[in-house]
N, C-alpha and C positions, 0 to 999 in steps of 0.2 A: 209418657207413652213409651215405656221401656220395651224393647224388642225381646223376643224369646232368645234363649241361649243359642249362639251360633248363627243367628239370623239378624240382619241389619234392617232398620227402617230405611228402605231404599226403593228406588224406581228402576226396575229392569227395563232395558231398552234393546232395540235392534242395533245392527252395525251403524256407526255414525254416517250421516250423509256427507258431511265435510268435516275435516279436522278443524278444531277451534283455532282461530287466528286472533291476534291482538285486536283487530278492528271488528271482530264478530261480536254480536250480542244476541241472546235469545230473543225471540219476538213472538207476540201473540198473534194467533190466526183466528181468533174468535170474534164475537160481536163487539161493537164499540160500546155496548152497554155494560161492560165489565164493572163489578163493584169496586175493584181496585184499578187505578189507572196504570195499565201495563207499561206504557211508555215511560211514565215518571218512575215507576218501580225499577225498570231495567236501566235507567240512567244512573241509578245508585249502585248498580252491580259492577264489580271488577273481578278479574280472574287472574290466576298466576299458575304457571306450570310447577309441578312438584319435583323434588330432587330425583324421584324414581324415573322421571322422564316419561311415565305412562299415564299419569293422572293430573287433573287440573282442579285447583281449589277455587271455588266461587265465593265471593264475599258480598254481603249487603251492608252498606254503610261501614265498611271496614271490618265487620264481624263475620266469622266463618258461617256460611249458609249450607253448602253441600259440596261434595267432591265427585267429579266426573271420573269414573274409573274405566271408561270405554264401553263396557256392557251394562253398567248400572250407575245410577246417581245416588250416592249415599248421603243421607242427611247428617250434618255435623251434630256433635253431641249437644243435646238440649234444644234442638231446633225443630223437632218433629211436630210440635204444636204451635209453631210460629207461622201464622198464615202467609205472610209476605215471603218468607224464605221457602216454604213449601210451594207456593205459587211460582216463585222464580225457578225452582227445579222442574216443575211441570211445564213451564214455558220453554225451558231448554229442551226437554224431551220432545215437545211438540215441534220445535223448530229444527233441531239437529238430528232427530232419531225417528223420523217418519210419523210420530204421534201414536205409535202402538207401544203400550207399556204394560208392565205388570208390577203391582205393589207387593212388597215383602215387609216382614216385620210384625209388629203387634197389630191386633185387630183394631185397636183404637186409632193407630196411625192410618190404616187402610181406610177406615170410615171417615177420618178427618180429611184425607187427601181427596176422596170422592166428593166430599162436601165442597172443597175448594174448587174442584173441576166444574161442578155444577154452578156454584155461585158466580164464577167468572166466565162461564160459557166457553170452556176450552175445547178446541177441536182435537180430542184424543180419543182413542179406543183402547180396550183392554185385550191383551193376549189370553188372559185367563177367563174362561167362560163364566165362572161364578162371579168374578169381579165385574165382568161386562153386564151381567144380569143386575147386580147391585147398582151399577152406574145408570143403567136404563131406568130402573125403578126410581132412583133419585131424580133423574131428569123428568120423568113423568110427573112426579110429585111437585116439581117446580114449574110444571106447565111448559116444559121445553120439548121440542120434537125429538123423536128417537128414530135413528136410521135403522131400518130393518136389516137383519143379517143376510148376507149373500146366500144363494141357494146351496152353494158348496158347504156352508157351515150349518145347514138345517139338520135337525135331529128327527129321524123318521122312526115311527113305532114298529113298522113291519120289518122283518129281517130282509136284508138285501139279497136278491137272487145272485147266485154265482155268475161271474162273467163268462162269456162264451170262451174266451181264451183260457179260462181256468178249468173248464169242463173236461174230465178225462175222456179219452177216446172210447167210443162205444162199438163193440163188435156187432156184426149182424145178428147173432144169436141173442145177445143181451137186448138189442134194440127191439127184436120181435117180441121177446118176453115182456119188455116194458110196455109195448103197445097193447098187448093182449091183457095185461093186468090193469092198466090204467089208461084207457083210451081217452084221447083229447078231443072234445067236441068243438064244432065251429063256434057255438055260442060262448064257450069258455074263452076261446081265443079272442072273440070280439070284446070281451071285458078287460083284456090286458091293456093297460095304459102305458105307452112308452115313457120311460123316465126322461125328463128334460135334461139337456146338457147343463153342467154346472156353470153358473154365471161367472164370467171373468171378474176377479177382484177389481174394484174401482180404485184408480190411482188418485190420491188426494191432489188437489190443485197446488198445494204447497210443495209437492214433489215434482209434478209435471202438469203444465197447462198447455193445451194445444195452441199453436201459433195463431190459428183462426180466431181464438178468443180475443186477440188484440187487433182484430180488423178495425174496430173503433178504438181510438187512442185510450190506453190504460195509464192512469196516473197513480203513483204511489211512492212510498219511501223505500229506498234500496236497503234491504236487510243483509244481503249477501250477493256476491257476484264473483266470477272468475272461472277457473277450470275445475272440473270434477268428472268422475265417471257418469255417463248418461243416466239420468234419473237417480243418481247417487247409489247405483247398484254395483256391487263388486263384480268384476269381470267385464263390465261394459267399457268401451273405449271412451277416452276423455272427450268432453265437449265443453262449450261455453254456456254459462247460465247467468240469469239475472233473477233474483227473488225480490218481489215487490210486496209491501204491505199496503193493500188497497182497501176500499170500503167493503169489498166482497170477501176480504180475508187475504191470506198469503197466496201469492201466485208466482210460480217459477216457470220462466220461459227458457227454452233451450235452442241452441243453434250455433254451429261453428261460425256462422256469418256474424254473430254478435261480437266476436273477438275484436274486429276492427272498430266497432262502436265504443267498446270499453277502452281501447287504446287511444282513440281520438279524443275522448272526453275525460280520460284519466279518472274514470268513475270509481267512487269509493262508497262503502256502506254509510247510510245516514243521509244521503242526498235525495231530494225529491226529483223525480223524472217523469216524463211522459214517453211511453213506448208504444209504437204502432207497427203492426204487420202490414206490409204493402204488397202481398201476394208473392208469386213465384216468378222467376225469370230463368230462361234457358242459359246454361253456362257450359263451358268445357272444363273438365277437371282432369288432373294428372293422376293416373293410377300406376304405382310402381309395379314392375314385373320382376320376379326373382328367378334365379336358377335353382337347381336342386340343393345347393348349399345355402340358400337363403340370401345370396348376394344380389343386389339390385343390378339388373342388366340394362333396363331401359324403362321409359315411361310411355304409357299409352293414353291418348286423348279419348275421353269418354264424354258423350253428351248427356247432360242431366238437367235437373231443375233445382234451384236453390232459393230459399226464402229471402225476401228483401225486407229490411227493417229500417225504421227511423227512430232516433233517440234524442230527446230534448231535455237536458237537465234544466231545472228551474234556475233562471238567471244566466244560463249558458247558451251556447250556439247549438242549433239542431244539426245533427249529422245523420247520414243514411248510408246503408250498404251500397257499395259500388259507386259512390259519388266521386266525381273527377278530382275533387280536392282532397280526398283521403289519401294518406301515405300508403302506397302499395309496398308490400313486403315480399321479399324472395325467401325461399327456404332451401336449406341444405340438409339432406337426410343424414342422421347420425350414423346409420349403418353403412352408408356409402363412404362417408368421411372415414369411419373406422377401418373399412376395408383398405383404403389407400394408405392410411396411417400405419397399419400393421406392417406393411412392407418396409416403410421407412424405419420404424422402431426396431424391427428384426435385423435390418442391415446394420444399424448403429450399435445394437446391443446395449442400449441404455436402460436405466431403471426408471420406469414411468408407469403410472396407472393407466387403465383404459380411458379413452375419451369420455368425459361426462355425458350422461344421457338425460336430457330434459324429459319431462313427463310425456310430451307429445312426440318425442323422437326426432325433433327438428331443431336446427339452429336458424333463427330468424334474422334477416338483415334488411336495413333500410336502403333506399336508393343512393344515399351518400356513403354506403359501405359500412356504416356503423351497425353493430349488433343491436337487436331489440329484445328487451326483456318481455315485452308484451307480444303474444303470438298473433299470427294472422290466420287466414282460412287455409288449412292444410291441403284441401282438395283443389282449390283453384289457384293457389300461389305458384308462381313459376319456379321450376327447378333448373339448375344449371345443366346444360346438355352434357352427356358423358363425353369425356375427352380421352382419345386414344393415347395421349401422352401422360395421362394421370400417373403419378408416382415418379416421373422423371425429375432428377435433381435440378433445381434452378439456381439457388444461391446459398451461401453459407458464410458464417463468421466463426472463427475458432479462438479458443482461449489459450493461455500460455501452457495449460496442462495437456494440450493436444486434443481436447474434447470440444465439441461444437457448443458455441454460445447461442447460435441461431442457425437453423437449417430449414429451408423451404423447398418443397417439391411442387410440381404441377398438380393442381386439383382438377375438378370438373369445371367446365365453362371457363370463366375469367377469374377463377379463384386460385390462390396458392394456399398451401397448408403445410404444417410442420410443427417444429418445437422451438421454444426459447428457454434459455436458462437464466433464472433470476434468483439471487441469494442461494446459489448452489442447488436449486430445484428445477427440474424440467417440467414444462407445462405445454399443453396442446394449444395451438393457435390456428385461426382461419384468417387469411388475408384477402380482403376485397380489393379489386381494381376497378373503382367506379367509372373511370373514363369520363369524368365530369370536371369542368373548370371550377365548380363550386365545392369540390372535395379534394383532399390530397390524392396523389396518384395511387398510393397504397394505404389502406387502413388495416391495422393489426387488431384482431379481436381475440381476446382470451376466452377459452371455452370453459363454462362452469355448468353445474347442474341446473342453474336458472336460465341458461342460454348463453349466447355470444355477447361479450362485453368489450367495447373498444378500449384499448390500452395504449395505442400509439399510432404512428404513421411512418411513412417512408417514401423515398423517391430516388430515381436514378441520378447520379452525379454527372453533369455535363462539363463542368469546369472546376479546377482547383487552383487557388491562388491566381485567378484571372486567366489561367491558361487552359485550353481545351485538353481533355484527357480521353482515353478510350472509354467508350460507353459500356463499362463493365463493373462499376462499383455502385453500391446503393447505400444511402445513409438511412438508418432506422432509429427513431426516437421512441422510447418506451417509458411510460409512467413508472417511476420508481428507480430508473437508471440515473446515475450521476453524470454520465456522459453518453453522447450518441454512439451508436454502433456503426461500423462500416462492414458491410457484407460484399462479397464478390460473386459475380455470376460464375457458375461452375464451368459452363461451356458457352460463352457469350455468342459465338458464331452460330451455334445451333438453336438459339432461342428464337422462336417464331417472331416475325416482324411485328405482328399485332400485339403480342405479349410484351415485346421489348418496348414498344411505344407506350403502352398503357402504364408501364412502370415509371414514366416521366422522362425518358430520354428524348432529346430533340433530333436525333438522327441515329441511323443504324451503327452497330459496332463495326469498326474497321481495324484490322490488324496491320497497320501501316508503320513503317519505320520512323516516320516523322512525329508520331505521338509520344508524349511523355510516358515512360513505362512505369515510373514509380507509382505507389499508391497515393491517393490524394492526401494533402497535408492534414486533413481532418481524421485520417485513419489512426487508430491507436498504434503507437510504435511497437507495443509489446506483441502485437499480432504477428505470427510467423508469415514470412513472405509466401511460402508454399506450405499451407497448412496440411498436416498429416490427414490421411483418410482412413476410415475404419477398414479392417480386413474384410474382404468380400467373401 
């Protein structure tokens, strides 16, 4: 099945719904009566990213099958007549690319691919009208139902009348001439049949299934789950989805509320689950309000309704949205964090990239202060209240080169934020102050494109060598450091009492002559007693 010169035996597709991940596998959305066992076939498929960073090679039993080039699936050399390899490519198109395809290459390959689609009852349609007609004919010949084309795709024999908005303006003279030359009778007007509105294109269940369809529990195998633009459409905001292979075919359910269920169950593709929609519940959501420069000024509470779900992995524990035993997450807006951080970095004049921005624009934190890679519900998650002291220096530790090794300022709410230097490189951190006996007073989180990741802890020093000391030093322990760091409050007397206590001090700072004035014994001796400050 050699293709014509300059044209590959390939399957043209739309934009991908989700980027291929290591755990992803294409999945059939057709009938269980497939001639080839799709599940068994796909268990033999592996894929690997290519050196160009743009394409992915899929193999069947270790042999090249096809290459995913983003907008087309190209059959590997010598595979265009291999039924299983062509089927694997078609299943990938059905699962990851909305199931709307166009075949290119030789006529033999096109006919062979249509035969594979019909034989295995694949849920795909053709973007090319001629190929869709061939597919419909093949399905009719096999006794399979053919979905009628939408009204918007119909071909009409009569020329379409010009639209009213396209009709040129008519002067009174021209109008009179027209009326006298060709009068319009009432009977002719009665014979005019108004054109129906074009039918909205039906969204496949594999792309979007309404929540109400899960009013009765839906059981199936998870083929994909996580975060993606809503309905896999470019330009839409990210949402959480779960795609299930059920007896009715592929079904994809959407909802930001599903994020908590994925996090609680650590759900991965391949597991059997039962998902159920439990109706709507009134909730209060936080809507950020911004000024003319785009900076967040405050949050407004808005009353709305959110879907409620339950999810029960086979052999696992059932969880449901809003359950009391689910771990509630707090969220810090990246834009607000960056706004505060900009002032700090500008003052220091250090070389550091902008704070990483996760896909949803939020850093997620657990009640124990540790960052969470799994997101929560961005609308209902609590945000720290804006703090009028945000950006005020709180503590710092300085290196022998006169540059800061650690510097933290007041963030919003009960958070600190700033920078740490490790291996000569500055990085952005967000420090939680959980205020819980079950967590360290301070939890240091490194900020990454995947979110906040805990890398250490800290607490105020109350005693050194068994002797009480002024409550102005903090010990910080970071993963990767050979020794702990000792930071000093920049203005201990000015630190609010609540913040001072949350850092682990057992009493307020007192500048009394009876206190030992030296740094604690744990402090690195190389640190300058009076660290230099950057020029203002």
